[in-house]
N, C-alpha and C positions, 0 to 999 in steps of 0.2 A: 583519508582525504575525501573519499566518496561520502562517508557519513556526515562530514561537515557540510558538504554541498547540499545533501538531502535535507539536513536539519535547517540550513539557511533558507532553502526553498519552502520548507514547511512553515517556518516562522513568518516568512514574507507573505505566504498565502493567508495565514491566520490573521496577521495584522491588516492586510488589505481587505479581507472579508469583514473584520470587526470595524474597521474605519468606515467602510461603505455603509454597513448597517447602522452604525452610530449616526452618520451624516443623514441618512434617510429618516431615522427616528427624530432627529433634531428638526429637520425640515417640516415635519408634520405639525409641530407646535412651536411657535416663535418664543414662547415663554420658557422653553427648556434650553438649558445651556449644554454645549458640547462636552463639558467636563462634569456634568451632573452625574450622580451615581446611577440614576435610572437609564440615562443614555448610554453610558459605558457598559453597564450590565447588559443592556439589550444587545449592544454590538458584539460583546464577547459571547453571549448566549447564542446568537445566530451563528457566529464563527464556529463555536463548538459543535452545533448540530450539523452544519455543512461538512465540517471535517470528519465528523463521526459517520456521516452518510458515505463519504468518499472511502473511508477505511472499511466500512461494511461492504461496499461494492468491490473493493480490492480483495477482501477475504472471500467473497462469493466467487469472484473470478478465479482466485487461486484454488478454491475447492473444486470448481468445474474442470480445472486443468489437471487435477490429480488423476492418475490411472486407477481404475477400479480393481484391476487384478495385476499381479506382478508380471513382468515380461517373461516370456518363455525362455528357459535356459537353452543355450546352444548345445547341439548334440556333440558328444565327444568326438574328437578327430579319430578317424580310422587309420590304423597303421598300415602302410603299404607293405606288400610281401617283400619288396626289394630291401626294405629297411629292417626287417625282422632278423634277429640273430639266428644263426643256423645251429641246429643241435649237433653235438659231436658224437652221437651214438652210432 
């Protein structure tokens, strides 16, 4: 279920970025159509690079959060004299 929500958010972000970039590209030249190959390619190109930058930032953040050395092992518990078995000698 969580993967579906994450995937839906990712697709929504990609489409929103691509649509915004396509609209900005079309507004620069009135002779370009919103469904032209150049406009759509530009929109998805921008979306790819923006999402790649977000992924790289996430990878860098994850790398920074890794521990550089393993955690110290806990010391073994010391048995108390009251709980040690008595010798029968």
